PAZALO-180227 format. One record per residue (C-alpha): residue number from 1; z, x, y. Coordinates in steps of 0.2 Angstrom, whole numbers, plus 5000, padded with zeros to 4 digits. Last residue first. Example, Ala and Ser with C-alpha at 12.3 -4.5 7.8 and 13.67 -1.06 7.14 Angstrom:
REM PAZALO-180227
<2,<5036,5068,4995>>
<1,<5039,5062,4978>>
//
This chain:
REM PAZALO-180227
<393,<5525,5418,5609>>
<392,<5515,5404,5600>>
<391,<5517,5385,5605>>
<390,<5525,5371,5593>>
<389,<5527,5354,5598>>
<388,<5536,5342,5589>>
<387,<5536,5323,5594>>
<386,<5523,5319,5581>>
<385,<5534,5324,5564>>
<384,<5529,5328,5547>>
<383,<5514,5337,5552>>
<382,<5522,5349,5564>>
<381,<5535,5353,5553>>
<380,<5525,5358,5536>>
<379,<5513,5369,5547>>
<378,<5528,5378,5554>>
<377,<5537,5381,5538>>
<376,<5519,5388,5530>>
<375,<5517,5400,5543>>
<374,<5535,5407,5542>>
<373,<5546,5406,5557>>
<372,<5552,5419,5571>>
<371,<5562,5414,5585>>
<370,<5561,5401,5599>>
<369,<5570,5385,5599>>
<368,<5568,5369,5610>>
<367,<5577,5352,5616>>
<366,<5577,5334,5618>>
<365,<5583,5319,5628>>
<364,<5597,5326,5636>>
<363,<5595,5343,5637>>
<362,<5596,5356,5623>>
<361,<5590,5376,5620>>
<360,<5589,5388,5610>>
<359,<5583,5406,5611>>
<358,<5580,5420,5599>>
<357,<5582,5415,5583>>
<356,<5578,5421,5567>>
<355,<5570,5416,5549>>
<354,<5568,5399,5556>>
<353,<5569,5383,5547>>
<352,<5589,5383,5546>>
<351,<5588,5379,5566>>
<350,<5577,5365,5562>>
<349,<5592,5356,5554>>
<348,<5604,5362,5571>>
<347,<5592,5352,5582>>
<346,<5584,5338,5573>>
<345,<5595,5325,5584>>
<344,<5588,5331,5602>>
<343,<5568,5329,5596>>
<342,<5559,5346,5598>>
<341,<5550,5360,5608>>
<340,<5548,5375,5594>>
<339,<5544,5390,5603>>
<338,<5535,5403,5592>>
<337,<5536,5420,5586>>
<336,<5526,5418,5569>>
<335,<5528,5426,5551>>
<334,<5516,5426,5538>>
<333,<5512,5419,5520>>
<332,<5499,5408,5524>>
<331,<5482,5419,5517>>
<330,<5466,5417,5518>>
<329,<5456,5427,5503>>
<328,<5444,5442,5502>>
<327,<5437,5442,5484>>
<326,<5420,5445,5489>>
<325,<5420,5455,5505>>
<324,<5403,5465,5506>>
<323,<5393,5451,5503>>
<322,<5399,5442,5517>>
<321,<5401,5455,5528>>
<320,<5382,5458,5527>>
<319,<5378,5441,5534>>
<318,<5360,5448,5541>>
<317,<5357,5438,5555>>
<316,<5338,5434,5558>>
<315,<5330,5443,5570>>
<314,<5310,5439,5569>>
<313,<5303,5448,5588>>
<312,<5300,5432,5595>>
<311,<5316,5425,5585>>
<310,<5327,5435,5597>>
<309,<5320,5426,5609>>
<308,<5323,5408,5605>>
<307,<5343,5414,5601>>
<306,<5344,5420,5620>>
<305,<5337,5405,5624>>
<304,<5350,5395,5616>>
<303,<5365,5405,5623>>
<302,<5357,5403,5641>>
<301,<5356,5383,5636>>
<300,<5374,5385,5633>>
<299,<5378,5393,5650>>
<298,<5364,5382,5659>>
<297,<5372,5364,5652>>
<296,<5390,5368,5655>>
<295,<5405,5373,5644>>
<294,<5411,5391,5638>>
<293,<5408,5404,5655>>
<292,<5409,5420,5651>>
<291,<5421,5433,5646>>
<290,<5422,5448,5633>>
<289,<5436,5461,5629>>
<288,<5435,5474,5617>>
<287,<5453,5480,5611>>
<286,<5457,5497,5600>>
<285,<5440,5506,5599>>
<284,<5446,5517,5583>>
<283,<5456,5503,5572>>
<282,<5447,5490,5579>>
<281,<5455,5474,5591>>
<280,<5442,5460,5598>>
<279,<5448,5450,5614>>
<278,<5438,5434,5617>>
<277,<5436,5424,5633>>
<276,<5430,5408,5637>>
<275,<5426,5400,5655>>
<274,<5429,5383,5659>>
<273,<5442,5385,5672>>
<272,<5454,5401,5667>>
<271,<5452,5418,5660>>
<270,<5463,5428,5670>>
<269,<5477,5428,5655>>
<268,<5466,5432,5642>>
<267,<5468,5449,5645>>
<266,<5485,5449,5643>>
<265,<5496,5461,5657>>
<264,<5499,5443,5667>>
<263,<5509,5437,5649>>
<262,<5500,5421,5640>>
<261,<5513,5408,5631>>
<260,<5501,5401,5616>>
<259,<5491,5384,5611>>
<258,<5488,5388,5592>>
<257,<5470,5389,5581>>
<256,<5471,5398,5565>>
<255,<5469,5412,5554>>
<254,<5476,5424,5541>>
<253,<5465,5437,5530>>
<252,<5470,5445,5515>>
<251,<5469,5467,5512>>
<250,<5488,5470,5512>>
<249,<5491,5476,5529>>
<248,<5484,5459,5535>>
<247,<5467,5455,5543>>
<246,<5468,5446,5559>>
<245,<5461,5428,5565>>
<244,<5464,5420,5579>>
<243,<5460,5403,5591>>
<242,<5471,5402,5607>>
<241,<5472,5386,5618>>
<240,<5481,5397,5632>>
<239,<5497,5392,5640>>
<238,<5500,5401,5655>>
<237,<5518,5414,5659>>
<236,<5528,5417,5674>>
<235,<5544,5414,5664>>
<234,<5550,5400,5674>>
<233,<5530,5392,5674>>
<232,<5529,5397,5655>>
<231,<5546,5387,5651>>
<230,<5544,5371,5662>>
<229,<5527,5369,5653>>
<228,<5535,5370,5637>>
<227,<5546,5357,5642>>
<226,<5536,5346,5651>>
<225,<5525,5342,5635>>
<224,<5511,5351,5623>>
<223,<5507,5336,5612>>
<222,<5489,5336,5617>>
<221,<5486,5354,5619>>
<220,<5477,5357,5599>>
<219,<5487,5361,5583>>
<218,<5474,5370,5570>>
<217,<5475,5375,5551>>
<216,<5461,5382,5544>>
<215,<5457,5377,5525>>
<214,<5450,5359,5534>>
<213,<5435,5369,5542>>
<212,<5432,5375,5524>>
<211,<5431,5398,5525>>
<210,<5418,5408,5523>>
<209,<5425,5426,5524>>
<208,<5414,5439,5529>>
<207,<5428,5447,5541>>
<206,<5420,5444,5559>>
<205,<5403,5434,5554>>
<204,<5414,5423,5542>>
<203,<5429,5421,5553>>
<202,<5419,5418,5567>>
<201,<5411,5403,5561>>
<200,<5427,5397,5556>>
<199,<5435,5401,5573>>
<198,<5421,5390,5581>>
<197,<5425,5374,5570>>
<196,<5442,5377,5576>>
<195,<5440,5378,5592>>
<194,<5431,5362,5591>>
<193,<5444,5353,5579>>
<192,<5458,5361,5592>>
<191,<5466,5343,5597>>
<190,<5460,5343,5615>>
<189,<5442,5347,5610>>
<188,<5439,5335,5596>>
<187,<5452,5324,5604>>
<186,<5443,5317,5619>>
<185,<5436,5302,5615>>
<184,<5429,5299,5632>>
<183,<5420,5316,5631>>
<182,<5428,5331,5640>>
<181,<5419,5342,5651>>
<180,<5409,5331,5659>>
<179,<5416,5332,5676>>
<178,<5426,5313,5675>>
<177,<5431,5321,5659>>
<176,<5439,5334,5666>>
<175,<5447,5325,5679>>
<174,<5453,5313,5666>>
<173,<5460,5326,5656>>
<172,<5470,5335,5671>>
<171,<5477,5320,5676>>
<170,<5482,5314,5661>>
<169,<5492,5334,5658>>
<168,<5500,5330,5675>>
<167,<5493,5339,5689>>
<166,<5503,5356,5695>>
<165,<5486,5362,5703>>
<164,<5485,5379,5694>>
<163,<5497,5378,5679>>
<162,<5491,5360,5673>>
<161,<5471,5361,5682>>
<160,<5471,5375,5670>>
<159,<5477,5369,5656>>
<158,<5464,5357,5658>>
<157,<5449,5369,5661>>
<156,<5456,5378,5646>>
<155,<5454,5363,5636>>
<154,<5436,5360,5641>>
<153,<5429,5377,5641>>
<152,<5435,5380,5620>>
<151,<5433,5397,5613>>
<150,<5452,5405,5621>>
<149,<5453,5420,5612>>
<148,<5459,5433,5598>>
<147,<5449,5441,5585>>
<146,<5458,5454,5573>>
<145,<5457,5473,5564>>
<144,<5439,5476,5565>>
<143,<5435,5493,5555>>
<142,<5433,5489,5538>>
<141,<5422,5476,5546>>
<140,<5410,5486,5555>>
<139,<5410,5479,5571>>
<138,<5393,5482,5582>>
<137,<5380,5471,5571>>
<136,<5385,5456,5567>>
<135,<5401,5453,5577>>
<134,<5393,5457,5593>>
<133,<5378,5446,5589>>
<132,<5393,5433,5585>>
<131,<5401,5436,5601>>
<130,<5386,5436,5615>>
<129,<5397,5424,5626>>
<128,<5388,5411,5637>>
<127,<5392,5397,5627>>
<126,<5406,5401,5615>>
<125,<5404,5398,5596>>
<124,<5389,5386,5594>>
<123,<5377,5394,5608>>
<122,<5374,5409,5596>>
<121,<5367,5398,5582>>
<120,<5352,5408,5576>>
<119,<5346,5401,5557>>
<118,<5331,5412,5551>>
<117,<5319,5410,5537>>
<116,<5319,5417,5521>>
<115,<5318,5401,5512>>
<114,<5329,5404,5499>>
<113,<5340,5416,5508>>
<112,<5341,5402,5524>>
<111,<5344,5387,5513>>
<110,<5358,5398,5503>>
<109,<5367,5402,5522>>
<108,<5365,5383,5526>>
<107,<5372,5377,5510>>
<106,<5387,5390,5514>>
<105,<5391,5384,5531>>
<104,<5389,5368,5530>>
<103,<5405,5361,5538>>
<102,<5407,5373,5550>>
<101,<5389,5374,5555>>
<100,<5388,5356,5558>>
<99,<5404,5356,5567>>
<98,<5399,5371,5579>>
<97,<5380,5362,5583>>
<96,<5373,5373,5596>>
<95,<5358,5374,5582>>
<94,<5341,5386,5583>>
<93,<5328,5386,5569>>
<92,<5314,5394,5560>>
<91,<5303,5385,5553>>
<90,<5298,5388,5533>>
<89,<5298,5369,5530>>
<88,<5312,5372,5519>>
<87,<5323,5377,5534>>
<86,<5315,5363,5543>>
<85,<5325,5349,5533>>
<84,<5341,5359,5534>>
<83,<5341,5359,5550>>
<82,<5335,5339,5553>>
<81,<5348,5334,5540>>
<80,<5360,5344,5547>>
<79,<5358,5338,5563>>
<78,<5358,5320,5557>>
<77,<5377,5323,5550>>
<76,<5383,5333,5565>>
<75,<5377,5318,5578>>
<74,<5379,5327,5596>>
<73,<5362,5331,5596>>
<72,<5354,5351,5602>>
<71,<5343,5356,5588>>
<70,<5330,5369,5592>>
<69,<5316,5371,5579>>
<68,<5303,5384,5578>>
<67,<5288,5386,5570>>
<66,<5277,5372,5577>>
<65,<5260,5373,5573>>
<64,<5263,5366,5555>>
<63,<5268,5349,5564>>
<62,<5275,5340,5550>>
<61,<5295,5343,5556>>
<60,<5291,5339,5574>>
<59,<5283,5323,5574>>
<58,<5294,5320,5557>>
<57,<5308,5315,5569>>
<56,<5300,5300,5577>>
<55,<5305,5294,5593>>
<54,<5291,5307,5604>>
<53,<5292,5316,5620>>
<52,<5284,5325,5631>>
<51,<5270,5310,5635>>
<50,<5287,5303,5645>>
<49,<5284,5315,5660>>
<48,<5300,5325,5666>>
<47,<5320,5318,5671>>
<46,<5322,5305,5659>>
<45,<5324,5286,5659>>
<44,<5332,5280,5644>>
<43,<5325,5266,5635>>
<42,<5319,5275,5617>>
<41,<5336,5283,5615>>
<40,<5334,5293,5600>>
<39,<5324,5308,5606>>
<38,<5310,5321,5598>>
<37,<5305,5332,5610>>
<36,<5288,5341,5608>>
<35,<5278,5358,5611>>
<34,<5291,5366,5621>>
<33,<5287,5383,5625>>
<32,<5288,5401,5620>>
<31,<5283,5419,5624>>
<30,<5296,5423,5637>>
<29,<5288,5432,5651>>
<28,<5287,5414,5659>>
<27,<5304,5412,5661>>
<26,<5312,5400,5674>>
<25,<5303,5386,5663>>
<24,<5312,5390,5651>>
<23,<5329,5389,5658>>
<22,<5322,5371,5666>>
<21,<5319,5366,5648>>
<20,<5336,5373,5642>>
<19,<5345,5366,5654>>
<18,<5336,5350,5648>>
<17,<5341,5350,5632>>
<16,<5360,5359,5638>>
<15,<5363,5342,5648>>
<14,<5355,5330,5637>>
<13,<5335,5330,5631>>
<12,<5340,5332,5609>>
<11,<5328,5340,5599>>
<10,<5315,5352,5602>>
<9,<5302,5358,5593>>
<8,<5296,5375,5599>>
<7,<5279,5385,5599>>
<6,<5284,5402,5598>>
<5,<5271,5417,5601>>
<4,<5278,5435,5593>>
<3,<5282,5449,5602>>
<2,<5276,5464,5598>>
<1,<5288,5478,5589>>
//
């Protein structure tokens, strides 16, 4: 199959947009060039000639020569308007906006089918890691048992600094912000919301189940305290923010984002800094491991470039698993092995909430309990008190 010529309309020229521009300049073998770039800020100075830019989205959407829209903006609502308009006009789309895709997954799926054009979004999940393409093409749904991974580079950077350099959470967060890995308001990352949006997308491609983001439970790293960090260091563990989805023996699916104690023999133990790592488990092949940079302009741009290249050969997601999994349900009817850090007066009452207790500890101010607890009770206990922290064991 010969590669077709792609004329790109680019929305956004921040770190990733400029990274994509640079990468395209270095890949002359790819038959793709940026025809026009739409930006919002009229006063900002940019690294390339002003003639490349417009401030009117319709200059891109109504240009018949542009056959690919690449959307790289922060605003999820504006991104959906751009992407949906482009699909309706018969233009292929590449996006890195995980929040937009997760919140509008069903609508975007229907638009692709109705107008017969593809939407690709590898960069929305794990930056340079080609996990969506592998889930789409390699793993049969009946053989795939679970997918688990570090999918947020910002929180992984913070946790790495906390363990490797003994920085406080606040100092590590500040450093992440100064280096551009975390936003000035970091709760999207530190609260586990970014990872949840990515998990929603991975869940659809892994098992064919389309969840509303609010149906997926997420705990971030913003509640992790000194007690959990001390516990991890004394036992030679690390804490990682994990997104996980797995099939249960009754055929249902469970999914969540939670901090987890990771042992040295776990493949994710050595995934540090801004790197992402994903482990898949199948019935026959057992575990397979993917690792790559999960943040930064060039890693994300490389995933966008890969999607652009695929469009040159008319590639599109087939979403076969979604069609195969009618009636699949998401369940909280599972037990998890966790550490719960709690306020001291609540110790005895909280012990009663556990199915079984392995260990308990109290100091002058607080304490922890380790053991098995139902997922439903975990969610309830977490939501009723901001002083509590859960970490998977």
